Structure formats: C-alpha cells, structure tokens
N, CA, C and O atoms as a GROMACS GRO file, in nm:
protein
  492
    1MET      N    1  -7.013 -20.653  20.268
    1MET     CA    2  -6.929 -20.765  20.306
    1MET      C    3  -6.784 -20.716  20.316
    1MET      O    4  -6.731 -20.660  20.220
    2PRO      N    5  -6.720 -20.736  20.429
    2PRO     CA    6  -6.581 -20.690  20.444
    2PRO      C    7  -6.486 -20.772  20.357
    2PRO      O    8  -6.514 -20.888  20.325
    3PRO      N    9  -6.373 -20.711  20.318
    3PRO     CA   10  -6.277 -20.785  20.236
    3PRO      C   11  -6.216 -20.903  20.311
    3PRO      O   12  -6.200 -20.900  20.433
    4THR      N   13  -6.184 -21.006  20.235
    4THR     CA   14  -6.117 -21.122  20.293
    4THR      C   15  -5.970 -21.085  20.321
    4THR      O   16  -5.923 -20.982  20.272
    5PRO      N   17  -5.899 -21.166  20.397
    5PRO     CA   18  -5.756 -21.140  20.418
    5PRO      C   19  -5.677 -21.134  20.286
    5PRO      O   20  -5.587 -21.051  20.273
    6ASP      N   21  -5.710 -21.220  20.190
    6ASP     CA   22  -5.641 -21.215  20.060
    6ASP      C   23  -5.672 -21.085  19.987
    6ASP      O   24  -5.583 -21.025  19.927
    7GLU      N   25  -5.797 -21.042  19.993
    7GLU     CA   26  -5.833 -20.916  19.928
    7GLU      C   27  -5.762 -20.798  19.994
    7GLU      O   28  -5.715 -20.707  19.925
    8GLN      N   29  -5.754 -20.799  20.126
    8GLN     CA   30  -5.681 -20.693  20.196
    8GLN      C   31  -5.534 -20.691  20.153
    8GLN      O   32  -5.477 -20.584  20.131
    9ALA      N   33  -5.474 -20.808  20.143
    9ALA     CA   34  -5.334 -20.816  20.100
    9ALA      C   35  -5.317 -20.764  19.958
    9ALA      O   36  -5.219 -20.695  19.928
   10ASN      N   37  -5.411 -20.794  19.870
   10ASN     CA   38  -5.405 -20.745  19.732
   10ASN      C   39  -5.412 -20.593  19.728
   10ASN      O   40  -5.336 -20.528  19.657
   11GLU      N   41  -5.504 -20.537  19.803
   11GLU     CA   42  -5.519 -20.391  19.806
   11GLU      C   43  -5.395 -20.325  19.867
   11GLU      O   44  -5.349 -20.222  19.817
   12GLU      N   45  -5.341 -20.383  19.973
   12GLU     CA   46  -5.220 -20.328  20.035
   12GLU      C   47  -5.101 -20.333  19.938
   12GLU      O   48  -5.022 -20.240  19.933
   13LEU      N   49  -5.090 -20.442  19.862
   13LEU     CA   50  -4.982 -20.453  19.763
   13LEU      C   51  -4.993 -20.340  19.660
   13LEU      O   52  -4.894 -20.273  19.632
   14VAL      N   53  -5.112 -20.320  19.605
   14VAL     CA   54  -5.131 -20.215  19.504
   14VAL      C   55  -5.104 -20.077  19.565
   14VAL      O   56  -5.044 -19.992  19.500
   15ASN      N   57  -5.148 -20.055  19.689
   15ASN     CA   58  -5.123 -19.926  19.753
   15ASN      C   59  -4.973 -19.902  19.775
   15ASN      O   60  -4.926 -19.790  19.756
   16ARG      N   61  -4.899 -20.005  19.815
   16ARG     CA   62  -4.753 -19.991  19.830
   16ARG      C   63  -4.688 -19.961  19.696
   16ARG      O   64  -4.599 -19.876  19.686
   17PHE      N   65  -4.733 -20.030  19.591
   17PHE     CA   66  -4.682 -20.006  19.456
   17PHE      C   67  -4.703 -19.860  19.418
   17PHE      O   68  -4.612 -19.795  19.368
   18CYS      N   69  -4.822 -19.809  19.442
   18CYS     CA   70  -4.852 -19.669  19.409
   18CYS      C   71  -4.763 -19.574  19.490
   18CYS      O   72  -4.715 -19.474  19.437
   19GLN      N   73  -4.741 -19.604  19.617
   19GLN     CA   74  -4.655 -19.520  19.701
   19GLN      C   75  -4.510 -19.523  19.653
   19GLN      O   76  -4.440 -19.422  19.658
   20ASP      N   77  -4.465 -19.639  19.607
   20ASP     CA   78  -4.325 -19.652  19.566
   20ASP      C   79  -4.290 -19.578  19.438
   20ASP      O   80  -4.172 -19.566  19.406
   21TRP      N   81  -4.389 -19.529  19.365
   21TRP     CA   82  -4.359 -19.444  19.250
   21TRP      C   83  -4.282 -19.320  19.294
   21TRP      O   84  -4.206 -19.262  19.216
   22ALA      N   85  -4.302 -19.279  19.419
   22ALA     CA   86  -4.232 -19.160  19.472
   22ALA      C   87  -4.080 -19.181  19.473
   22ALA      O   88  -4.005 -19.084  19.473
   23LYS      N   89  -4.035 -19.306  19.474
   23LYS     CA   90  -3.890 -19.334  19.474
   23LYS      C   91  -3.827 -19.319  19.337
   23LYS      O   92  -3.705 -19.315  19.324
   24ARG      N   93  -3.910 -19.311  19.232
   24ARG     CA   94  -3.865 -19.289  19.094
   24ARG      C   95  -3.760 -19.392  19.051
   24ARG      O   96  -3.660 -19.357  18.988
   25ASP      N   97  -3.784 -19.518  19.086
   25ASP     CA   98  -3.691 -19.627  19.057
   25ASP      C   99  -3.765 -19.737  18.981
   25ASP      O  100  -3.837 -19.818  19.040
   26ALA      N  101  -3.748 -19.738  18.849
   26ALA     CA  102  -3.821 -19.834  18.765
   26ALA      C  103  -3.786 -19.978  18.801
   26ALA      O  104  -3.875 -20.064  18.800
   27ALA      N  105  -3.660 -20.006  18.833
   27ALA     CA  106  -3.621 -20.143  18.869
   27ALA      C  107  -3.692 -20.187  18.997
   27ALA      O  108  -3.737 -20.301  19.007
   28LEU      N  109  -3.704 -20.099  19.094
   28LEU     CA  110  -3.777 -20.131  19.217
   28LEU      C  111  -3.922 -20.163  19.185
   28LEU      O  112  -3.978 -20.259  19.240
   29LEU      N  113  -3.984 -20.087  19.098
   29LEU     CA  114  -4.125 -20.109  19.065
   29LEU      C  115  -4.147 -20.245  19.000
   29LEU      O  116  -4.253 -20.304  19.018
   30THR      N  117  -4.048 -20.295  18.926
   30THR     CA  118  -4.065 -20.426  18.863
   30THR      C  119  -4.072 -20.540  18.965
   30THR      O  120  -4.118 -20.649  18.932
   31THR      N  121  -4.027 -20.517  19.087
   31THR     CA  122  -4.034 -20.622  19.189
   31THR      C  123  -4.178 -20.654  19.227
   31THR      O  124  -4.205 -20.756  19.290
   32TYR      N  125  -4.270 -20.568  19.190
   32TYR     CA  126  -4.412 -20.590  19.218
   32TYR      C  127  -4.479 -20.676  19.111
   32TYR      O  128  -4.591 -20.723  19.132
   33PHE      N  129  -4.413 -20.699  18.998
   33PHE     CA  130  -4.476 -20.765  18.885
   33PHE      C  131  -4.460 -20.917  18.889
   33PHE      O  132  -4.354 -20.969  18.922
   34ALA      N  133  -4.569 -20.986  18.856
   34ALA     CA  134  -4.565 -21.131  18.833
   34ALA      C  135  -4.490 -21.153  18.702
   34ALA      O  136  -4.469 -21.060  18.624
   35GLN      N  137  -4.450 -21.274  18.680
   35GLN     CA  138  -4.388 -21.311  18.553
   35GLN      C  139  -4.469 -21.424  18.493
   35GLN      O  140  -4.472 -21.533  18.550
   36PRO      N  141  -4.534 -21.404  18.382
   36PRO     CA  142  -4.539 -21.281  18.303
   36PRO      C  143  -4.638 -21.181  18.361
   36PRO      O  144  -4.716 -21.214  18.450
   37PHE      N  145  -4.634 -21.059  18.309
   37PHE     CA  146  -4.731 -20.956  18.346
   37PHE      C  147  -4.766 -20.876  18.221
   37PHE      O  148  -4.700 -20.885  18.118
   38GLU      N  149  -4.872 -20.797  18.234
   38GLU     CA  150  -4.915 -20.707  18.126
   38GLU      C  151  -4.940 -20.570  18.185
   38GLU      O  152  -5.017 -20.555  18.281
   39TYR      N  153  -4.876 -20.468  18.128
   39TYR     CA  154  -4.900 -20.330  18.167
   39TYR      C  155  -4.934 -20.250  18.042
   39TYR      O  156  -4.852 -20.237  17.952
   40MET      N  157  -5.055 -20.197  18.039
   40MET     CA  158  -5.096 -20.110  17.929
   40MET      C  159  -5.062 -19.967  17.970
   40MET      O  160  -5.122 -19.912  18.062
   41VAL      N  161  -4.967 -19.907  17.900
   41VAL     CA  162  -4.912 -19.777  17.936
   41VAL      C  163  -5.019 -19.668  17.939
   41VAL      O  164  -5.022 -19.588  18.033
   42TRP      N  165  -5.104 -19.664  17.842
   42TRP     CA  166  -5.219 -19.574  17.840
   42TRP      C  167  -5.327 -19.642  17.758
   42TRP      O  168  -5.302 -19.736  17.683
   43GLU      N  169  -5.446 -19.592  17.773
   43GLU     CA  170  -5.561 -19.653  17.705
   43GLU      C  171  -5.535 -19.662  17.555
   43GLU      O  172  -5.513 -19.560  17.488
   44GLY      N  173  -5.536 -19.783  17.504
   44GLY     CA  174  -5.509 -19.806  17.363
   44GLY      C  175  -5.361 -19.804  17.328
   44GLY      O  176  -5.324 -19.819  17.212
   45GLY      N  177  -5.277 -19.784  17.429
   45GLY     CA  178  -5.133 -19.775  17.406
   45GLY      C  179  -5.066 -19.910  17.406
   45GLY      O  180  -5.132 -20.013  17.412
   46PRO      N  181  -4.934 -19.909  17.399
   46PRO     CA  182  -4.861 -20.035  17.395
   46PRO      C  183  -4.876 -20.113  17.526
   46PRO      O  184  -4.902 -20.055  17.632
   47VAL      N  185  -4.859 -20.242  17.516
   47VAL     CA  186  -4.862 -20.329  17.634
   47VAL      C  187  -4.720 -20.376  17.660
   47VAL      O  188  -4.655 -20.432  17.571
   48ILE      N  189  -4.673 -20.353  17.781
   48ILE     CA  190  -4.539 -20.395  17.823
   48ILE      C  191  -4.554 -20.528  17.896
   48ILE      O  192  -4.643 -20.544  17.979
   49THR      N  193  -4.466 -20.624  17.865
   49THR     CA  194  -4.479 -20.758  17.924
   49THR      C  195  -4.350 -20.808  17.989
   49THR      O  196  -4.347 -20.919  18.041
   50THR      N  197  -4.243 -20.728  17.987
   50THR     CA  198  -4.118 -20.772  18.050
   50THR      C  199  -4.065 -20.661  18.141
   50THR      O  200  -4.090 -20.543  18.119
   51ASN      N  201  -3.990 -20.703  18.242
   51ASN     CA  202  -3.927 -20.605  18.331
   51ASN      C  203  -3.834 -20.514  18.252
   51ASN      O  204  -3.830 -20.393  18.277
   52GLU      N  205  -3.760 -20.571  18.158
   52GLU     CA  206  -3.664 -20.492  18.080
   52GLU      C  207  -3.735 -20.383  18.000
   52GLU      O  208  -3.688 -20.269  17.995
   53ALA      N  209  -3.847 -20.417  17.939
   53ALA     CA  210  -3.922 -20.318  17.861
   53ALA      C  211  -3.980 -20.210  17.952
   53ALA      O  212  -3.984 -20.092  17.914
   54PHE      N  213  -4.025 -20.248  18.071
   54PHE     CA  214  -4.077 -20.149  18.166
   54PHE      C  215  -3.968 -20.052  18.206
   54PHE      O  216  -3.989 -19.931  18.207
   55ILE      N  217  -3.850 -20.105  18.240
   55ILE     CA  218  -3.739 -20.019  18.280
   55ILE      C  219  -3.696 -19.928  18.165
   55ILE      O  220  -3.666 -19.811  18.185
   56GLU      N  221  -3.694 -19.983  18.045
   56GLU     CA  222  -3.656 -19.904  17.927
   56GLU      C  223  -3.756 -19.790  17.903
   56GLU      O  224  -3.717 -19.679  17.867
   57GLN      N  225  -3.884 -19.818  17.921
   57GLN     CA  226  -3.989 -19.719  17.899
   57GLN      C  227  -3.996 -19.617  18.012
   57GLN      O  228  -4.001 -19.496  17.987
   58MET      N  229  -3.996 -19.665  18.136
   58MET     CA  230  -4.024 -19.577  18.249
   58MET      C  231  -3.898 -19.519  18.316
   58MET      O  232  -3.904 -19.411  18.374
   59GLY      N  233  -3.787 -19.589  18.307
   59GLY     CA  234  -3.665 -19.542  18.372
   59GLY      C  235  -3.626 -19.401  18.334
   59GLY      O  236  -3.613 -19.316  18.422
   60PRO      N  237  -3.606 -19.372  18.205
   60PRO     CA  238  -3.568 -19.237  18.164
   60PRO      C  239  -3.674 -19.133  18.201
   60PRO      O  240  -3.641 -19.021  18.241
   61PHE      N  241  -3.800 -19.170  18.188
   61PHE     CA  242  -3.909 -19.079  18.226
   61PHE      C  243  -3.899 -19.042  18.373
   61PHE      O  244  -3.907 -18.924  18.408
   62LEU      N  245  -3.881 -19.141  18.459
   62LEU     CA  246  -3.877 -19.115  18.603
   62LEU      C  247  -3.756 -19.034  18.645
   62LEU      O  248  -3.766 -18.948  18.732
   63THR      N  249  -3.642 -19.061  18.585
   63THR     CA  250  -3.521 -18.988  18.625
   63THR      C  251  -3.525 -18.842  18.582
   63THR      O  252  -3.452 -18.760  18.638
   64LYS      N  253  -3.608 -18.808  18.486
   64LYS     CA  254  -3.621 -18.668  18.441
   64LYS      C  255  -3.713 -18.587  18.534
   64LYS      O  256  -3.721 -18.465  18.520
   65LEU      N  257  -3.780 -18.653  18.625
   65LEU     CA  258  -3.875 -18.584  18.713
   65LEU      C  259  -3.810 -18.543  18.844
   65LEU      O  260  -3.718 -18.608  18.893
   66LYS      N  261  -3.860 -18.433  18.899
   66LYS     CA  262  -3.816 -18.387  19.030
   66LYS      C  263  -3.882 -18.468  19.141
   66LYS      O  264  -3.820 -18.500  19.242
   67ALA      N  265  -4.010 -18.502  19.120
   67ALA     CA  266  -4.085 -18.578  19.221
   67ALA      C  267  -4.206 -18.643  19.157
   67ALA      O  268  -4.256 -18.600  19.053
   68VAL      N  269  -4.252 -18.751  19.222
   68VAL     CA  270  -4.373 -18.822  19.182
   68VAL      C  271  -4.453 -18.850  19.309
   68VAL      O  272  -4.397 -18.889  19.411
   69ASP      N  273  -4.582 -18.828  19.301
   69ASP     CA  274  -4.669 -18.856  19.415
   69ASP      C  275  -4.803 -18.904  19.362
   69ASP      O  276  -4.879 -18.827  19.303
   70TRP      N  277  -4.833 -19.031  19.384
   70TRP     CA  278  -4.961 -19.087  19.343
   70TRP      C  279  -5.053 -19.087  19.465
   70TRP      O  280  -5.021 -19.147  19.567
   71VAL      N  281  -5.165 -19.021  19.453
   71VAL     CA  282  -5.262 -19.014  19.562
   71VAL      C  283  -5.380 -19.105  19.528
   71VAL      O  284  -5.452 -19.082  19.430
   72VAL      N  285  -5.398 -19.209  19.608
   72VAL     CA  286  -5.511 -19.300  19.589
   72VAL      C  287  -5.631 -19.235  19.657
   72VAL      O  288  -5.634 -19.219  19.779
   73VAL      N  289  -5.729 -19.198  19.577
   73VAL     CA  290  -5.849 -19.132  19.627
   73VAL      C  291  -5.942 -19.235  19.692
   73VAL      O  292  -5.998 -19.212  19.799
   74ARG      N  293  -5.958 -19.348  19.625
   74ARG     CA  294  -6.039 -19.458  19.678
   74ARG      C  295  -6.003 -19.584  19.601
   74ARG      O  296  -5.949 -19.579  19.491
   75SER      N  297  -6.033 -19.696  19.663
   75SER     CA  298  -6.009 -19.823  19.594
   75SER      C  299  -6.113 -19.925  19.636
   75SER      O  300  -6.177 -19.914  19.741
   76GLN      N  301  -6.127 -20.023  19.550
   76GLN     CA  302  -6.221 -20.133  19.573
   76GLN      C  303  -6.150 -20.262  19.535
   76GLN      O  304  -6.080 -20.268  19.433
   77VAL      N  305  -6.167 -20.362  19.616
   77VAL     CA  306  -6.105 -20.491  19.586
   77VAL      C  307  -6.214 -20.598  19.578
   77VAL      O  308  -6.303 -20.606  19.662
   78ILE      N  309  -6.202 -20.679  19.473
   78ILE     CA  310  -6.294 -20.792  19.453
   78ILE      C  311  -6.206 -20.910  19.415
   78ILE      O  312  -6.160 -20.920  19.301
   79GLY      N  313  -6.182 -20.998  19.511
   79GLY     CA  314  -6.094 -21.112  19.485
   79GLY      C  315  -5.956 -21.065  19.442
   79GLY      O  316  -5.893 -20.988  19.514
   80PRO      N  317  -5.908 -21.108  19.326
   80PRO     CA  318  -5.775 -21.070  19.280
   80PRO      C  319  -5.772 -20.933  19.212
   80PRO      O  320  -5.665 -20.885  19.175
   81MET      N  321  -5.889 -20.869  19.196
   81MET     CA  322  -5.896 -20.741  19.125
   81MET      C  323  -5.898 -20.624  19.222
   81MET      O  324  -5.976 -20.621  19.317
   82VAL      N  325  -5.810 -20.527  19.195
   82VAL     CA  326  -5.808 -20.402  19.270
   82VAL      C  327  -5.831 -20.289  19.170
   82VAL      O  328  -5.759 -20.278  19.071
   83ILE      N  329  -5.929 -20.208  19.198
   83ILE     CA  330  -5.957 -20.091  19.115
   83ILE      C  331  -5.934 -19.969  19.203
   83ILE      O  332  -5.990 -19.958  19.312
   84ASN      N  333  -5.851 -19.876  19.154
   84ASN     CA  334  -5.834 -19.756  19.232
   84ASN      C  335  -5.854 -19.631  19.148
   84ASN      O  336  -5.831 -19.631  19.027
   85GLU      N  337  -5.898 -19.526  19.215
   85GLU     CA  338  -5.906 -19.394  19.156
   85GLU      C  339  -5.789 -19.317  19.214
   85GLU      O  340  -5.770 -19.312  19.336
   86ARG      N  341  -5.709 -19.257  19.124
   86ARG     CA  342  -5.587 -19.189  19.168
   86ARG      C  343  -5.573 -19.054  19.099
   86ARG      O  344  -5.628 -19.030  18.992
   87ILE      N  345  -5.498 -18.968  19.165
   87ILE     CA  346  -5.442 -18.850  19.100
   87ILE      C  347  -5.292 -18.874  19.101
   87ILE      O  348  -5.230 -18.880  19.207
   88ASP      N  349  -5.234 -18.888  18.983
   88ASP     CA  350  -5.091 -18.912  18.970
   88ASP      C  351  -5.022 -18.778  18.946
   88ASP      O  352  -5.044 -18.714  18.843
   89HIS      N  353  -4.941 -18.737  19.042
   89HIS     CA  354  -4.870 -18.610  19.031
   89HIS      C  355  -4.728 -18.636  18.984
   89HIS      O  356  -4.651 -18.705  19.050
   90PHE      N  357  -4.694 -18.580  18.868
   90PHE     CA  358  -4.559 -18.588  18.813
   90PHE      C  359  -4.504 -18.446  18.810
   90PHE      O  360  -4.555 -18.360  18.738
   91TYR      N  361  -4.399 -18.422  18.888
   91TYR     CA  362  -4.341 -18.289  18.899
   91TYR      C  363  -4.209 -18.284  18.823
   91TYR      O  364  -4.113 -18.353  18.857
   92ALA      N  365  -4.206 -18.200  18.720
   92ALA     CA  366  -4.085 -18.182  18.640
   92ALA      C  367  -3.994 -18.079  18.707
   92ALA      O  368  -4.038 -18.002  18.793
   93HIS      N  369  -3.868 -18.077  18.666
   93HIS     CA  370  -3.776 -17.976  18.718
   93HIS      C  371  -3.822 -17.837  18.675
   93HIS      O  372  -3.801 -17.739  18.746
   94ASN      N  373  -3.884 -17.828  18.559
   94ASN     CA  374  -3.945 -17.705  18.512
   94ASN      C  375  -4.096 -17.724  18.530
   94ASN      O  376  -4.158 -17.800  18.456
   95SER      N  377  -4.155 -17.656  18.626
   95SER     CA  378  -4.294 -17.682  18.663
   95SER      C  379  -4.392 -17.662  18.546
   95SER      O  380  -4.508 -17.701  18.557
   96THR      N  381  -4.348 -17.603  18.438
   96THR     CA  382  -4.433 -17.589  18.321
   96THR      C  383  -4.476 -17.725  18.268
   96THR      O  384  -4.582 -17.738  18.206
   97PHE      N  385  -4.395 -17.826  18.294
   97PHE     CA  386  -4.422 -17.960  18.242
   97PHE      C  387  -4.481 -18.055  18.346
   97PHE      O  388  -4.488 -18.176  18.322
   98ASP      N  389  -4.525 -18.003  18.460
   98ASP     CA  390  -4.592 -18.086  18.559
   98ASP      C  391  -4.718 -18.146  18.497
   98ASP      O  392  -4.781 -18.086  18.410
   99ASN      N  393  -4.754 -18.266  18.543
   99ASN     CA  394  -4.870 -18.335  18.490
   99ASN      C  395  -4.944 -18.401  18.607
   99ASN      O  396  -4.881 -18.460  18.695
  100HIS      N  397  -5.076 -18.393  18.608
  100HIS     CA  398  -5.156 -18.444  18.719
  100HIS      C  399  -5.279 -18.520  18.667
  100HIS      O  400  -5.392 -18.477  18.689
  101PRO      N  401  -5.258 -18.632  18.598
  101PRO     CA  402  -5.373 -18.704  18.543
  101PRO      C  403  -5.459 -18.768  18.652
  101PRO      O  404  -5.410 -18.815  18.755
  102HIS      N  405  -5.588 -18.770  18.625
  102HIS     CA  406  -5.687 -18.836  18.711
  102HIS      C  407  -5.709 -18.974  18.650
  102HIS      O  408  -5.755 -18.985  18.536
  103ILE      N  409  -5.677 -19.078  18.723
  103ILE     CA  410  -5.664 -19.214  18.668
  103ILE      C  411  -5.758 -19.311  18.738
  103ILE      O  412  -5.781 -19.302  18.858
  104ALA      N  413  -5.811 -19.404  18.660
  104ALA     CA  414  -5.874 -19.525  18.714
  104ALA      C  415  -5.779 -19.639  18.681
  104ALA      O  416  -5.755 -19.669  18.564
  105GLY      N  417  -5.726 -19.703  18.784
  105GLY     CA  418  -5.633 -19.814  18.764
  105GLY      C  419  -5.700 -19.946  18.791
  105GLY      O  420  -5.775 -19.961  18.887
  106LEU      N  421  -5.672 -20.043  18.704
  106LEU     CA  422  -5.724 -20.179  18.720
  106LEU      C  423  -5.605 -20.272  18.734
  106LEU      O  424  -5.519 -20.278  18.647
  107PHE      N  425  -5.599 -20.344  18.844
  107PHE     CA  426  -5.490 -20.436  18.873
  107PHE      C  427  -5.547 -20.575  18.900
  107PHE      O  428  -5.649 -20.589  18.968
  108ILE      N  429  -5.480 -20.675  18.847
  108ILE     CA  430  -5.511 -20.814  18.880
  108ILE      C  431  -5.388 -20.868  18.952
  108ILE      O  432  -5.277 -20.862  18.900
  109VAL      N  433  -5.410 -20.920  19.072
  109VAL     CA  434  -5.300 -20.971  19.155
  109VAL      C  435  -5.307 -21.123  19.157
  109VAL      O  436  -5.412 -21.182  19.181
  110ARG      N  437  -5.192 -21.186  19.132
  110ARG     CA  438  -5.182 -21.332  19.140
  110ARG      C  439  -5.061 -21.368  19.225
  110ARG      O  440  -4.950 -21.321  19.198
  111SER      N  441  -5.082 -21.450  19.325
  111SER     CA  442  -4.974 -21.497  19.413
  111SER      C  443  -4.890 -21.381  19.468
  111SER      O  444  -4.768 -21.390  19.473
  112GLY      N  445  -4.958 -21.274  19.508
  112GLY     CA  446  -4.890 -21.162  19.571
  112GLY      C  447  -4.813 -21.070  19.478
  112GLY      O  448  -4.732 -20.990  19.524
  113LYS      N  449  -4.838 -21.079  19.348
  113LYS     CA  450  -4.771 -20.994  19.248
  113LYS      C  451  -4.874 -20.938  19.151
  113LYS      O  452  -4.980 -20.997  19.132
  114ILE      N  453  -4.843 -20.825  19.090
  114ILE     CA  454  -4.931 -20.764  18.991
  114ILE      C  455  -4.911 -20.835  18.858
  114ILE      O  456  -4.803 -20.831  18.800
  115ALA      N  457  -5.018 -20.900  18.810
  115ALA     CA  458  -5.012 -20.974  18.684
  115ALA      C  459  -5.065 -20.892  18.567
  115ALA      O  460  -5.020 -20.907  18.454
  116VAL      N  461  -5.162 -20.806  18.595
  116VAL     CA  462  -5.220 -20.719  18.492
  116VAL      C  463  -5.238 -20.581  18.553
  116VAL      O  464  -5.285 -20.566  18.666
  117TRP      N  465  -5.201 -20.478  18.475
  117TRP     CA  466  -5.220 -20.341  18.520
  117TRP      C  467  -5.260 -20.257  18.399
  117TRP      O  468  -5.187 -20.250  18.299
  118ARG      N  469  -5.374 -20.194  18.410
  118ARG     CA  470  -5.421 -20.106  18.303
  118ARG      C  471  -5.469 -19.975  18.367
  118ARG      O  472  -5.542 -19.976  18.466
  119ASP      N  473  -5.426 -19.864  18.310
  119ASP     CA  474  -5.470 -19.732  18.357
  119ASP      C  475  -5.559 -19.667  18.253
  119ASP      O  476  -5.537 -19.679  18.132
  120TYR      N  477  -5.661 -19.597  18.302
  120TYR     CA  478  -5.755 -19.527  18.215
  120TYR      C  479  -5.766 -19.383  18.265
  120TYR      O  480  -5.790 -19.359  18.383
  121ASN      N  481  -5.748 -19.288  18.173
  121ASN     CA  482  -5.759 -19.147  18.208
  121ASN      C  483  -5.906 -19.115  18.229
  121ASN      O  484  -5.991 -19.150  18.147
  122MET      N  485  -5.937 -19.048  18.338
  122MET     CA  486  -6.077 -19.020  18.373
  122MET      C  487  -6.123 -18.883  18.323
  122MET      O  488  -6.234 -18.841  18.354
  123ARG      N  489  -6.041 -18.814  18.249
  123ARG     CA  490  -6.083 -18.681  18.199
  123ARG      C  491  -6.104 -18.685  18.052
  123ARG      O  492  -6.140 -18.584  17.991
   0.00000   0.00000   0.00000
C-alpha cells in the first residue's frame, strides 16, 4: 500500500531534519520540534524536552565538529511514525575522534513537527 500524502509529508520532514544536521546549528534543528517534544539522546540516556535543553546539549557538540553528514539508508512510514536506518557521520577536526554510528531512529510526527525522537544504536 503506497504512503498517504500525510505519511509522505512526515517522511519528508524527518529526511529534511536529518539533512539539516549538516548545518551544525542546534537552534535551527529545534524548529523541527513540536512543543512539547521528547528526544532520547541515546538508548537509556536522558530525555530532552525543551528547545533550550537541546541547544545546551547539542550546540557545543556540533560547533566542535568539522562536518556532520547523516545518511538515511532506508525509512518506513506508518501514519505519524517514521522509522529510519541511518549512518550518522560526525567528523572531528582531528579525524582520530570521527564517529560513524549505525542508528535506527524512531520519530513521531504531530501537526508537521517532531513530537518524539528516539535513536537506537544498531551495533
């Protein structure tokens, strides 16, 4: 069964969000979030629920990187849920600290914004 127009819009939103990580701008990324929202930083890790907390957590991390490139390998959308498989490439100024986690991302989209986001390491 092909995705509905709403499902296509949800998947496109999540894909744009993933692409915008390349801009390394935490404030820009918060424009994708519903209010309230939930972001689980890593499996079993803290849950961020405010734009300010997201910027505080991710802003310094992103500015220390030379480049970021999230590659969506595949995704599936079911109503408001988007699940994607990604390779998140984080390039440090010193390549010794580059990181390339293989991720399964779970997103719930409400009214055109990300309301829930949880990432799970696939390795």
